[in-house]
NUPASE-923880 format. One record per atom (N, C-alpha, C): residue number from 1; y, z, x negated; atom name; chain. Coordinates in steps of 0.05 Angstrom, whole numbers. Atoms other than C-alpha are relative to their C-alpha. Example, Ala and Ser with C-alpha at 12.3 -4.5 7.8 and 13.67 -1.06 7.14 Angstrom:
<r><resi>1</resi><v>-24</v><w>0</w><u>-18</u><name>N</name><chain>A</chain></r>
<r><resi>1</resi><v>-90</v><w>156</w><u>-246</u><name>CA</name><chain>A</chain></r>
<r><resi>1</resi><v>24</v><w>0</w><u>-18</u><name>C</name><chain>A</chain></r>
<r><resi>2</resi><v>-24</v><w>-1</w><u>16</u><name>N</name><chain>A</chain></r>
<r><resi>2</resi><v>-21</v><w>143</w><u>-273</u><name>CA</name><chain>A</chain></r>
<r><resi>2</resi><v>22</v><w>14</w><u>15</u><name>C</name><chain>A</chain></r>
END
This chain:
<r><resi>1</resi><v>-27</v><w>11</w><u>7</u><name>N</name><chain>A</chain></r>
<r><resi>1</resi><v>-171</v><w>203</w><u>766</u><name>CA</name><chain>A</chain></r>
<r><resi>1</resi><v>21</v><w>22</w><u>8</u><name>C</name><chain>A</chain></r>
<r><resi>2</resi><v>-21</v><w>-18</w><u>-6</u><name>N</name><chain>A</chain></r>
<r><resi>2</resi><v>-112</v><w>250</w><u>761</u><name>CA</name><chain>A</chain></r>
<r><resi>2</resi><v>26</v><w>-15</w><u>11</u><name>C</name><chain>A</chain></r>
<r><resi>3</resi><v>-23</v><w>13</w><u>-11</u><name>N</name><chain>A</chain></r>
<r><resi>3</resi><v>-48</v><w>237</w><u>800</u><name>CA</name><chain>A</chain></r>
<r><resi>3</resi><v>22</v><w>21</w><u>-5</u><name>C</name><chain>A</chain></r>
<r><resi>4</resi><v>-21</v><w>-17</w><u>4</u><name>N</name><chain>A</chain></r>
<r><resi>4</resi><v>20</v><w>264</w><u>781</u><name>CA</name><chain>A</chain></r>
<r><resi>4</resi><v>26</v><w>-16</w><u>12</u><name>C</name><chain>A</chain></r>
<r><resi>5</resi><v>-23</v><w>13</w><u>-10</u><name>N</name><chain>A</chain></r>
<r><resi>5</resi><v>88</v><w>249</w><u>814</u><name>CA</name><chain>A</chain></r>
<r><resi>5</resi><v>25</v><w>6</w><u>-18</u><name>C</name><chain>A</chain></r>
<r><resi>6</resi><v>-20</v><w>-3</w><u>21</u><name>N</name><chain>A</chain></r>
<r><resi>6</resi><v>143</v><w>238</w><u>763</u><name>CA</name><chain>A</chain></r>
<r><resi>6</resi><v>27</v><w>-17</w><u>10</u><name>C</name><chain>A</chain></r>
<r><resi>7</resi><v>-23</v><w>16</w><u>-3</u><name>N</name><chain>A</chain></r>
<r><resi>7</resi><v>216</v><w>213</w><u>769</u><name>CA</name><chain>A</chain></r>
<r><resi>7</resi><v>8</v><w>-16</w><u>-25</u><name>C</name><chain>A</chain></r>
<r><resi>8</resi><v>-10</v><w>17</w><u>22</u><name>N</name><chain>A</chain></r>
<r><resi>8</resi><v>244</v><w>157</w><u>727</u><name>CA</name><chain>A</chain></r>
<r><resi>8</resi><v>29</v><w>11</w><u>-7</u><name>C</name><chain>A</chain></r>
<r><resi>9</resi><v>-28</v><w>-10</w><u>11</u><name>N</name><chain>A</chain></r>
<r><resi>9</resi><v>306</v><w>179</w><u>685</u><name>CA</name><chain>A</chain></r>
<r><resi>9</resi><v>19</v><w>-24</w><u>4</u><name>C</name><chain>A</chain></r>
<r><resi>10</resi><v>-21</v><w>20</w><u>-3</u><name>N</name><chain>A</chain></r>
<r><resi>10</resi><v>370</v><w>142</w><u>690</u><name>CA</name><chain>A</chain></r>
<r><resi>10</resi><v>-1</v><w>-22</w><u>-22</u><name>C</name><chain>A</chain></r>
<r><resi>11</resi><v>6</v><w>18</w><u>22</u><name>N</name><chain>A</chain></r>
<r><resi>11</resi><v>348</v><w>108</w><u>624</u><name>CA</name><chain>A</chain></r>
<r><resi>11</resi><v>-25</v><w>-16</w><u>3</u><name>C</name><chain>A</chain></r>
<r><resi>12</resi><v>26</v><w>13</w><u>-4</u><name>N</name><chain>A</chain></r>
<r><resi>12</resi><v>283</v><w>84</w><u>654</u><name>CA</name><chain>A</chain></r>
<r><resi>12</resi><v>-25</v><w>12</w><u>-10</u><name>C</name><chain>A</chain></r>
<r><resi>13</resi><v>25</v><w>-13</w><u>15</u><name>N</name><chain>A</chain></r>
<r><resi>13</resi><v>237</v><w>133</w><u>618</u><name>CA</name><chain>A</chain></r>
<r><resi>13</resi><v>-15</v><w>16</w><u>22</u><name>C</name><chain>A</chain></r>
<r><resi>14</resi><v>17</v><w>-16</w><u>-16</u><name>N</name><chain>A</chain></r>
<r><resi>14</resi><v>180</v><w>171</w><u>650</u><name>CA</name><chain>A</chain></r>
<r><resi>14</resi><v>-18</v><w>16</w><u>-20</u><name>C</name><chain>A</chain></r>
<r><resi>15</resi><v>18</v><w>-15</w><u>19</u><name>N</name><chain>A</chain></r>
<r><resi>15</resi><v>140</v><w>227</w><u>618</u><name>CA</name><chain>A</chain></r>
<r><resi>15</resi><v>-27</v><w>1</w><u>12</u><name>C</name><chain>A</chain></r>
<r><resi>16</resi><v>27</v><w>-1</w><u>-7</u><name>N</name><chain>A</chain></r>
<r><resi>16</resi><v>66</v><w>229</w><u>618</u><name>CA</name><chain>A</chain></r>
<r><resi>16</resi><v>-9</v><w>31</w><u>-3</u><name>C</name><chain>A</chain></r>
<r><resi>17</resi><v>9</v><w>-29</w><u>2</u><name>N</name><chain>A</chain></r>
<r><resi>17</resi><v>40</v><w>302</w><u>637</u><name>CA</name><chain>A</chain></r>
<r><resi>17</resi><v>-16</v><w>6</w><u>-25</u><name>C</name><chain>A</chain></r>
<r><resi>18</resi><v>15</v><w>-8</w><u>24</u><name>N</name><chain>A</chain></r>
<r><resi>18</resi><v>13</v><w>341</w><u>578</u><name>CA</name><chain>A</chain></r>
<r><resi>18</resi><v>-30</v><w>-1</w><u>5</u><name>C</name><chain>A</chain></r>
<r><resi>19</resi><v>27</v><w>-1</w><u>-4</u><name>N</name><chain>A</chain></r>
<r><resi>19</resi><v>-54</v><w>350</w><u>611</u><name>CA</name><chain>A</chain></r>
<r><resi>19</resi><v>-15</v><w>-29</w><u>0</u><name>C</name><chain>A</chain></r>
<r><resi>20</resi><v>11</v><w>28</w><u>2</u><name>N</name><chain>A</chain></r>
<r><resi>20</resi><v>-63</v><w>275</w><u>619</u><name>CA</name><chain>A</chain></r>
<r><resi>20</resi><v>0</v><w>-10</w><u>-30</u><name>C</name><chain>A</chain></r>
<r><resi>21</resi><v>-3</v><w>8</w><u>30</u><name>N</name><chain>A</chain></r>
<r><resi>21</resi><v>-42</v><w>263</w><u>546</u><name>CA</name><chain>A</chain></r>
<r><resi>21</resi><v>-22</v><w>12</w><u>-15</u><name>C</name><chain>A</chain></r>
<r><resi>22</resi><v>23</v><w>-15</w><u>15</u><name>N</name><chain>A</chain></r>
<r><resi>22</resi><v>-92</v><w>316</w><u>522</u><name>CA</name><chain>A</chain></r>
<r><resi>22</resi><v>-26</v><w>-12</w><u>7</u><name>C</name><chain>A</chain></r>
<r><resi>23</resi><v>27</v><w>10</w><u>-8</u><name>N</name><chain>A</chain></r>
<r><resi>23</resi><v>-148</v><w>287</w><u>565</u><name>CA</name><chain>A</chain></r>
<r><resi>23</resi><v>-7</v><w>-25</w><u>-12</u><name>C</name><chain>A</chain></r>
<r><resi>24</resi><v>6</v><w>26</w><u>14</u><name>N</name><chain>A</chain></r>
<r><resi>24</resi><v>-143</v><w>218</w><u>534</u><name>CA</name><chain>A</chain></r>
<r><resi>24</resi><v>8</v><w>0</w><u>-31</u><name>C</name><chain>A</chain></r>
<r><resi>25</resi><v>-6</v><w>0</w><u>26</u><name>N</name><chain>A</chain></r>
<r><resi>25</resi><v>-119</v><w>240</w><u>466</u><name>CA</name><chain>A</chain></r>
<r><resi>25</resi><v>27</v><w>-14</w><u>-11</u><name>C</name><chain>A</chain></r>
<r><resi>26</resi><v>-26</v><w>11</w><u>8</u><name>N</name><chain>A</chain></r>
<r><resi>26</resi><v>-49</v><w>214</w><u>465</u><name>CA</name><chain>A</chain></r>
<r><resi>26</resi><v>18</v><w>20</w><u>-14</u><name>C</name><chain>A</chain></r>
<r><resi>27</resi><v>-19</v><w>-18</w><u>13</u><name>N</name><chain>A</chain></r>
<r><resi>27</resi><v>2</v><w>243</w><u>418</u><name>CA</name><chain>A</chain></r>
<r><resi>27</resi><v>28</v><w>-14</w><u>-2</u><name>C</name><chain>A</chain></r>
<r><resi>28</resi><v>-28</v><w>11</w><u>3</u><name>N</name><chain>A</chain></r>
<r><resi>28</resi><v>78</v><w>235</w><u>409</u><name>CA</name><chain>A</chain></r>
<r><resi>28</resi><v>0</v><w>-22</w><u>-22</u><name>C</name><chain>A</chain></r>
<r><resi>29</resi><v>-2</v><w>22</w><u>20</u><name>N</name><chain>A</chain></r>
<r><resi>29</resi><v>93</v><w>169</w><u>375</u><name>CA</name><chain>A</chain></r>
<r><resi>29</resi><v>-20</v><w>-22</w><u>2</u><name>C</name><chain>A</chain></r>
<r><resi>30</resi><v>23</v><w>20</w><u>-5</u><name>N</name><chain>A</chain></r>
<r><resi>30</resi><v>28</v><w>133</w><u>396</u><name>CA</name><chain>A</chain></r>
<r><resi>30</resi><v>13</v><w>-25</w><u>15</u><name>C</name><chain>A</chain></r>
<r><resi>31</resi><v>-9</v><w>23</w><u>-15</u><name>N</name><chain>A</chain></r>
<r><resi>31</resi><v>42</v><w>61</w><u>416</u><name>CA</name><chain>A</chain></r>
<r><resi>31</resi><v>-13</v><w>-4</w><u>27</u><name>C</name><chain>A</chain></r>
<r><resi>32</resi><v>9</v><w>6</w><u>-25</u><name>N</name><chain>A</chain></r>
<r><resi>32</resi><v>34</v><w>42</w><u>487</u><name>CA</name><chain>A</chain></r>
<r><resi>32</resi><v>4</v><w>-28</w><u>9</u><name>C</name><chain>A</chain></r>
<r><resi>33</resi><v>-2</v><w>26</w><u>-11</u><name>N</name><chain>A</chain></r>
<r><resi>33</resi><v>23</v><w>-23</w><u>524</u><name>CA</name><chain>A</chain></r>
<r><resi>33</resi><v>9</v><w>3</w><u>30</u><name>C</name><chain>A</chain></r>
<r><resi>34</resi><v>-10</v><w>-1</w><u>-28</u><name>N</name><chain>A</chain></r>
<r><resi>34</resi><v>62</v><w>-32</w><u>589</u><name>CA</name><chain>A</chain></r>
<r><resi>34</resi><v>-1</v><w>-29</w><u>11</u><name>C</name><chain>A</chain></r>
<r><resi>35</resi><v>2</v><w>25</w><u>-12</u><name>N</name><chain>A</chain></r>
<r><resi>35</resi><v>44</v><w>-89</w><u>636</u><name>CA</name><chain>A</chain></r>
<r><resi>35</resi><v>4</v><w>4</w><u>30</u><name>C</name><chain>A</chain></r>
<r><resi>36</resi><v>-5</v><w>-1</w><u>-27</u><name>N</name><chain>A</chain></r>
<r><resi>36</resi><v>56</v><w>-108</w><u>707</u><name>CA</name><chain>A</chain></r>
<r><resi>36</resi><v>-21</v><w>-17</w><u>16</u><name>C</name><chain>A</chain></r>
<r><resi>37</resi><v>18</v><w>17</w><u>-14</u><name>N</name><chain>A</chain></r>
<r><resi>37</resi><v>5</v><w>-132</w><u>758</u><name>CA</name><chain>A</chain></r>
<r><resi>37</resi><v>8</v><w>3</w><u>31</u><name>C</name><chain>A</chain></r>
<r><resi>38</resi><v>-9</v><w>-1</w><u>-26</u><name>N</name><chain>A</chain></r>
<r><resi>38</resi><v>31</v><w>-148</w><u>827</u><name>CA</name><chain>A</chain></r>
<r><resi>38</resi><v>24</v><w>20</w><u>3</u><name>C</name><chain>A</chain></r>
<r><resi>39</resi><v>-21</v><w>-22</w><u>-1</u><name>N</name><chain>A</chain></r>
<r><resi>39</resi><v>73</v><w>-85</w><u>847</u><name>CA</name><chain>A</chain></r>
<r><resi>39</resi><v>-9</v><w>24</w><u>-15</u><name>C</name><chain>A</chain></r>
<r><resi>40</resi><v>8</v><w>-22</w><u>17</u><name>N</name><chain>A</chain></r>
<r><resi>40</resi><v>38</v><w>-40</w><u>799</u><name>CA</name><chain>A</chain></r>
<r><resi>40</resi><v>8</v><w>-1</w><u>-29</u><name>C</name><chain>A</chain></r>
<r><resi>41</resi><v>-6</v><w>-2</w><u>29</u><name>N</name><chain>A</chain></r>
<r><resi>41</resi><v>60</v><w>-18</w><u>729</u><name>CA</name><chain>A</chain></r>
<r><resi>41</resi><v>-22</v><w>14</w><u>-14</u><name>C</name><chain>A</chain></r>
<r><resi>42</resi><v>24</v><w>-13</w><u>14</u><name>N</name><chain>A</chain></r>
<r><resi>42</resi><v>2</v><w>-4</w><u>681</u><name>CA</name><chain>A</chain></r>
<r><resi>42</resi><v>9</v><w>7</w><u>-27</u><name>C</name><chain>A</chain></r>
<r><resi>43</resi><v>-8</v><w>-10</w><u>26</u><name>N</name><chain>A</chain></r>
<r><resi>43</resi><v>11</v><w>37</w><u>620</u><name>CA</name><chain>A</chain></r>
<r><resi>43</resi><v>-28</v><w>10</w><u>-12</u><name>C</name><chain>A</chain></r>
<r><resi>44</resi><v>26</v><w>-5</w><u>14</u><name>N</name><chain>A</chain></r>
<r><resi>44</resi><v>-47</v><w>42</w><u>570</u><name>CA</name><chain>A</chain></r>
<r><resi>44</resi><v>6</v><w>3</w><u>-30</u><name>C</name><chain>A</chain></r>
<r><resi>45</resi><v>-3</v><w>0</w><u>29</u><name>N</name><chain>A</chain></r>
<r><resi>45</resi><v>-56</v><w>59</w><u>496</u><name>CA</name><chain>A</chain></r>
<r><resi>45</resi><v>-1</v><w>-28</w><u>-12</u><name>C</name><chain>A</chain></r>
<r><resi>46</resi><v>-2</v><w>28</w><u>13</u><name>N</name><chain>A</chain></r>
<r><resi>46</resi><v>-40</v><w>-2</w><u>453</u><name>CA</name><chain>A</chain></r>
<r><resi>46</resi><v>-22</v><w>-2</w><u>-20</u><name>C</name><chain>A</chain></r>
<r><resi>47</resi><v>21</v><w>5</w><u>19</u><name>N</name><chain>A</chain></r>
<r><resi>47</resi><v>-100</v><w>-29</w><u>416</u><name>CA</name><chain>A</chain></r>
<r><resi>47</resi><v>5</v><w>-26</w><u>-14</u><name>C</name><chain>A</chain></r>
<r><resi>48</resi><v>-5</v><w>24</w><u>13</u><name>N</name><chain>A</chain></r>
<r><resi>48</resi><v>-84</v><w>-78</w><u>361</u><name>CA</name><chain>A</chain></r>
<r><resi>48</resi><v>-22</v><w>-19</w><u>-2</u><name>C</name><chain>A</chain></r>
<r><resi>49</resi><v>21</v><w>21</w><u>0</u><name>N</name><chain>A</chain></r>
<r><resi>49</resi><v>-121</v><w>-144</w><u>359</u><name>CA</name><chain>A</chain></r>
<r><resi>49</resi><v>5</v><w>-17</w><u>-24</u><name>C</name><chain>A</chain></r>
<r><resi>50</resi><v>-2</v><w>18</w><u>23</u><name>N</name><chain>A</chain></r>
<r><resi>50</resi><v>-135</v><w>-191</w><u>303</u><name>CA</name><chain>A</chain></r>
<r><resi>50</resi><v>13</v><w>-26</w><u>9</u><name>C</name><chain>A</chain></r>
<r><resi>51</resi><v>-15</v><w>22</w><u>-9</u><name>N</name><chain>A</chain></r>
<r><resi>51</resi><v>-86</v><w>-249</w><u>306</u><name>CA</name><chain>A</chain></r>
<r><resi>51</resi><v>-16</v><w>-26</w><u>-4</u><name>C</name><chain>A</chain></r>
<r><resi>52</resi><v>16</v><w>23</w><u>4</u><name>N</name><chain>A</chain></r>
<r><resi>52</resi><v>-141</v><w>-298</w><u>285</u><name>CA</name><chain>A</chain></r>
<r><resi>52</resi><v>-23</v><w>-4</w><u>21</u><name>C</name><chain>A</chain></r>
<r><resi>53</resi><v>24</v><w>5</w><u>-17</u><name>N</name><chain>A</chain></r>
<r><resi>53</resi><v>-203</v><w>-282</w><u>326</u><name>CA</name><chain>A</chain></r>
<r><resi>53</resi><v>2</v><w>16</w><u>26</u><name>C</name><chain>A</chain></r>
<r><resi>54</resi><v>-6</v><w>-17</w><u>-24</u><name>N</name><chain>A</chain></r>
<r><resi>54</resi><v>-176</v><w>-231</w><u>377</u><name>CA</name><chain>A</chain></r>
<r><resi>54</resi><v>-18</v><w>24</w><u>4</u><name>C</name><chain>A</chain></r>
<r><resi>55</resi><v>16</v><w>-26</w><u>-1</u><name>N</name><chain>A</chain></r>
<r><resi>55</resi><v>-225</v><w>-174</w><u>363</u><name>CA</name><chain>A</chain></r>
<r><resi>55</resi><v>16</v><w>24</w><u>-4</u><name>C</name><chain>A</chain></r>
<r><resi>56</resi><v>-13</v><w>-23</w><u>6</u><name>N</name><chain>A</chain></r>
<r><resi>56</resi><v>-204</v><w>-103</w><u>366</u><name>CA</name><chain>A</chain></r>
<r><resi>56</resi><v>-14</v><w>20</w><u>-18</u><name>C</name><chain>A</chain></r>
<r><resi>57</resi><v>17</v><w>-16</w><u>17</u><name>N</name><chain>A</chain></r>
<r><resi>57</resi><v>-258</v><w>-77</w><u>321</u><name>CA</name><chain>A</chain></r>
<r><resi>57</resi><v>9</v><w>-2</w><u>-28</u><name>C</name><chain>A</chain></r>
<r><resi>58</resi><v>-6</v><w>-3</w><u>29</u><name>N</name><chain>A</chain></r>
<r><resi>58</resi><v>-237</v><w>-53</w><u>251</u><name>CA</name><chain>A</chain></r>
<r><resi>58</resi><v>28</v><w>-15</w><u>-6</u><name>C</name><chain>A</chain></r>
<r><resi>59</resi><v>-25</v><w>13</w><u>5</u><name>N</name><chain>A</chain></r>
<r><resi>59</resi><v>-166</v><w>-83</w><u>256</u><name>CA</name><chain>A</chain></r>
<r><resi>59</resi><v>19</v><w>18</w><u>-14</u><name>C</name><chain>A</chain></r>
<r><resi>60</resi><v>-19</v><w>-14</w><u>15</u><name>N</name><chain>A</chain></r>
<r><resi>60</resi><v>-115</v><w>-64</w><u>206</u><name>CA</name><chain>A</chain></r>
<r><resi>60</resi><v>26</v><w>-15</w><u>1</u><name>C</name><chain>A</chain></r>
<r><resi>61</resi><v>-25</v><w>16</w><u>0</u><name>N</name><chain>A</chain></r>
<r><resi>61</resi><v>-43</v><w>-81</w><u>203</u><name>CA</name><chain>A</chain></r>
<r><resi>61</resi><v>10</v><w>-9</w><u>-26</u><name>C</name><chain>A</chain></r>
<r><resi>62</resi><v>-9</v><w>12</w><u>25</u><name>N</name><chain>A</chain></r>
<r><resi>62</resi><v>-16</v><w>-126</w><u>151</u><name>CA</name><chain>A</chain></r>
<r><resi>62</resi><v>27</v><w>-17</w><u>7</u><name>C</name><chain>A</chain></r>
<r><resi>63</resi><v>-29</v><w>14</w><u>-6</u><name>N</name><chain>A</chain></r>
<r><resi>63</resi><v>59</v><w>-151</w><u>152</u><name>CA</name><chain>A</chain></r>
<r><resi>63</resi><v>4</v><w>0</w><u>29</u><name>C</name><chain>A</chain></r>
<r><resi>64</resi><v>-7</v><w>0</w><u>-29</u><name>N</name><chain>A</chain></r>
<r><resi>64</resi><v>64</v><w>-129</w><u>223</u><name>CA</name><chain>A</chain></r>
<r><resi>64</resi><v>-20</v><w>-13</w><u>17</u><name>C</name><chain>A</chain></r>
<r><resi>65</resi><v>21</v><w>12</w><u>-16</u><name>N</name><chain>A</chain></r>
<r><resi>65</resi><v>2</v><w>-165</w><u>246</u><name>CA</name><chain>A</chain></r>
<r><resi>65</resi><v>-26</v><w>13</w><u>-4</u><name>C</name><chain>A</chain></r>
<r><resi>66</resi><v>28</v><w>-12</w><u>1</u><name>N</name><chain>A</chain></r>
<r><resi>66</resi><v>-68</v><w>-145</w><u>262</u><name>CA</name><chain>A</chain></r>
<r><resi>66</resi><v>-20</v><w>-20</w><u>-13</u><name>C</name><chain>A</chain></r>
<r><resi>67</resi><v>21</v><w>17</w><u>12</u><name>N</name><chain>A</chain></r>
<r><resi>67</resi><v>-126</v><w>-173</w><u>220</u><name>CA</name><chain>A</chain></r>
<r><resi>67</resi><v>-23</v><w>16</w><u>-4</u><name>C</name><chain>A</chain></r>
<r><resi>68</resi><v>26</v><w>-14</w><u>2</u><name>N</name><chain>A</chain></r>
<r><resi>68</resi><v>-200</v><w>-154</w><u>222</u><name>CA</name><chain>A</chain></r>
<r><resi>68</resi><v>-13</v><w>-7</w><u>-29</u><name>C</name><chain>A</chain></r>
<r><resi>69</resi><v>14</v><w>4</w><u>24</u><name>N</name><chain>A</chain></r>
<r><resi>69</resi><v>-247</v><w>-149</w><u>162</u><name>CA</name><chain>A</chain></r>
<r><resi>69</resi><v>-12</v><w>-26</w><u>-4</u><name>C</name><chain>A</chain></r>
<r><resi>70</resi><v>14</v><w>25</w><u>0</u><name>N</name><chain>A</chain></r>
<r><resi>70</resi><v>-286</v><w>-211</w><u>180</u><name>CA</name><chain>A</chain></r>
<r><resi>70</resi><v>21</v><w>-23</w><u>-7</u><name>C</name><chain>A</chain></r>
<r><resi>71</resi><v>-19</v><w>21</w><u>6</u><name>N</name><chain>A</chain></r>
<r><resi>71</resi><v>-223</v><w>-254</w><u>180</u><name>CA</name><chain>A</chain></r>
<r><resi>71</resi><v>12</v><w>4</w><u>-29</u><name>C</name><chain>A</chain></r>
<r><resi>72</resi><v>-9</v><w>-5</w><u>26</u><name>N</name><chain>A</chain></r>
<r><resi>72</resi><v>-198</v><w>-222</w><u>116</u><name>CA</name><chain>A</chain></r>
<r><resi>72</resi><v>-19</v><w>-12</w><u>-20</u><name>C</name><chain>A</chain></r>
<r><resi>73</resi><v>21</v><w>9</w><u>16</u><name>N</name><chain>A</chain></r>
<r><resi>73</resi><v>-264</v><w>-240</w><u>83</u><name>CA</name><chain>A</chain></r>
<r><resi>73</resi><v>-1</v><w>-33</w><u>0</u><name>C</name><chain>A</chain></r>
<r><resi>74</resi><v>0</v><w>31</w><u>-3</u><name>N</name><chain>A</chain></r>
<r><resi>74</resi><v>-261</v><w>-313</w><u>109</u><name>CA</name><chain>A</chain></r>
<r><resi>74</resi><v>25</v><w>-11</w><u>-15</u><name>C</name><chain>A</chain></r>
<r><resi>75</resi><v>-25</v><w>9</w><u>14</u><name>N</name><chain>A</chain></r>
<r><resi>75</resi><v>-188</v><w>-320</w><u>85</u><name>CA</name><chain>A</chain></r>
<r><resi>75</resi><v>-4</v><w>2</w><u>-31</u><name>C</name><chain>A</chain></r>
<r><resi>76</resi><v>4</v><w>-2</w><u>30</u><name>N</name><chain>A</chain></r>
<r><resi>76</resi><v>-207</v><w>-293</w><u>14</u><name>CA</name><chain>A</chain></r>
<r><resi>76</resi><v>-18</v><w>-23</w><u>-8</u><name>C</name><chain>A</chain></r>
<r><resi>77</resi><v>18</v><w>21</w><u>9</u><name>N</name><chain>A</chain></r>
<r><resi>77</resi><v>-266</v><w>-342</w><u>12</u><name>CA</name><chain>A</chain></r>
<r><resi>77</resi><v>13</v><w>-28</w><u>-3</u><name>C</name><chain>A</chain></r>
<r><resi>78</resi><v>-15</v><w>25</w><u>0</u><name>N</name><chain>A</chain></r>
<r><resi>78</resi><v>-220</v><w>-401</w><u>30</u><name>CA</name><chain>A</chain></r>
<r><resi>78</resi><v>19</v><w>-2</w><u>-24</u><name>C</name><chain>A</chain></r>
<r><resi>79</resi><v>-22</v><w>0</w><u>23</u><name>N</name><chain>A</chain></r>
<r><resi>79</resi><v>-166</v><w>-379</w><u>-21</u><name>CA</name><chain>A</chain></r>
<r><resi>79</resi><v>-15</v><w>-2</w><u>-26</u><name>C</name><chain>A</chain></r>
<r><resi>80</resi><v>14</v><w>2</w><u>27</u><name>N</name><chain>A</chain></r>
<r><resi>80</resi><v>-219</v><w>-371</w><u>-76</u><name>CA</name><chain>A</chain></r>
<r><resi>80</resi><v>-10</v><w>-29</w><u>-3</u><name>C</name><chain>A</chain></r>
<r><resi>81</resi><v>9</v><w>27</w><u>2</u><name>N</name><chain>A</chain></r>
<r><resi>81</resi><v>-247</v><w>-441</w><u>-61</u><name>CA</name><chain>A</chain></r>
<r><resi>81</resi><v>24</v><w>-19</w><u>-7</u><name>C</name><chain>A</chain></r>
<r><resi>82</resi><v>-23</v><w>17</w><u>6</u><name>N</name><chain>A</chain></r>
<r><resi>82</resi><v>-175</v><w>-470</w><u>-67</u><name>CA</name><chain>A</chain></r>
<r><resi>82</resi><v>7</v><w>4</w><u>-30</u><name>C</name><chain>A</chain></r>
<r><resi>83</resi><v>-7</v><w>-6</w><u>28</u><name>N</name><chain>A</chain></r>
<r><resi>83</resi><v>-166</v><w>-437</w><u>-136</u><name>CA</name><chain>A</chain></r>
<r><resi>83</resi><v>-20</v><w>-12</w><u>-20</u><name>C</name><chain>A</chain></r>
<r><resi>84</resi><v>17</v><w>10</w><u>20</u><name>N</name><chain>A</chain></r>
<r><resi>84</resi><v>-227</v><w>-469</w><u>-167</u><name>CA</name><chain>A</chain></r>
<r><resi>84</resi><v>5</v><w>-28</w><u>-7</u><name>C</name><chain>A</chain></r>
END
């Protein structure tokens, strides 16, 4: 585990050192998830989840929400059944 000491700007920002970003493959503009646990602040890459089943596998964004292929297929099957 790498450790770096950084100061928070007056606007509340903190930069992640380039070596750490490269090590885990982060690029400018990547979404990040920020959470708090006790007195710790945890920053990790954001992984979209399916709003229906909660999986992170094969999730695509649709209308600002995440949906996986399985739930898309189930939704289509329901919609086709309603149209008959």
